[in-house]
C-alpha positions, 0 to 999 in steps of 0.5 A, a space after each residue: 535543458 538546465 537541471 533545476 532540481 535541488 540537491 543537498 550537495 552531500 555525499 552521504 547516502 541518505 542525502 543522495 537518496 533524498 536528492 532522488 526521492 525527497 521532493 514533495 509527493 515522490 515517496 507517495 508516488 512510489 507507495 502507489 506503485 509498490 503493488 504493481 503498475 498504474 496508469 496516470 489516472 490511477 495515480 491521480 485517484 490514489 493521490 487526489 490532492 496532487 495536481 496533474 502538473 506536479 504528478 507529471 513532474 515527479 514521474 518524470 524525475 523518478 523516471 530520469 533517476 531510474 526509480 520508475 519506468 513507463 510501459 504498456 499493458 498487453 492487449 486488449 488494454 494496451 494502456 500506458 502505465 508506470 511501474 517501479 524498476 528493480 532499483 525502485 522496488 528496493 524502496 518497498 521495505 524502506 517505505 514500510 519501515 517509514 510508515 511504521 515509524 510515522 504511524 506513531 505520530 498524531 493523526 491529522 485533524 479530520 483526516 480523510 479515509 486512506 486510499 486503497 494502496 495506502 491502506 494496503 501499505 498500512 497493513 504491512 506497517 502494522 503487521 504483528 509477526 508474533 501474533 501471526 506466528 501460528 497462522 499459515 493461511 491466505 486471504 483475499 481482500 477486496 477494497 472497492 473494485 481492487 483485489 489483493 491476496 495476502 499470504 501469511 506463513 512463519 510470521 511473515 506477510 506477503 501481499 500481491 495485487 489480484 486474486 489468489 492463484 489457481 491452487 490456492 484457496 483463501 481461508 476467508 475473503 473480505 470485501 469492504 472499504 478502507 474506512 471500515 477496514 481501518 475501523 475494524 483492524 486498528 480502531 476496535 470496531 467489532 468485525 461481527 458488527 461491521 458484517 451486520 451493518 453491511 459495511 463488510 462482507 466475509 466469504 469463507 471461514 468466519 473464524 479465519 476472518 477474525 484471525 485476519 483482523 488479529 494479525 495487525 496491531 494498532 500503532 503505539 503513540 510515540 
């Protein structure tokens, strides 16, 4: 089969990286896999504007490059999934830095709500280490039917998919949707009002939930 992929033909490491991940949708596919493996249908749900043929092409190219690999979930699910390789995982801080830079650009007109994994990465890009310097706590965040655990300590944030492990008690559990999360965390909508409106539910310490909101700083426009 003839290789039809475009190349910059430049030996610079940036150019060689873009030869691998510079095609349309490639970096967003990687974004969707940062916090764990997904099925093809899950990737489609997170990237609703990409067609199935285009998504399949990007997955194939990233797999050939060694950035992702295919696998199978253990029984009883036994579903076929895609996940990042060790080399692919090294792109996580690159994407967070890129997201932090890009969040300062103007929002598109009539922008749709963030996807779930996009919202989680957005939390990472807007995390404020100075505001979190005194916080040592774990939080559970449920967006639709997906649960994430956020651990904050020593001005650092670590996010994993799934409930908090045994022995770890979250200071607060927050259940909402991505639009409400964005409104509360980045756009000044009061947390208490979101709770009253029924758009957000807090289990646990209300003050800890307020601390959670304060961990993230709205981006400053460029």
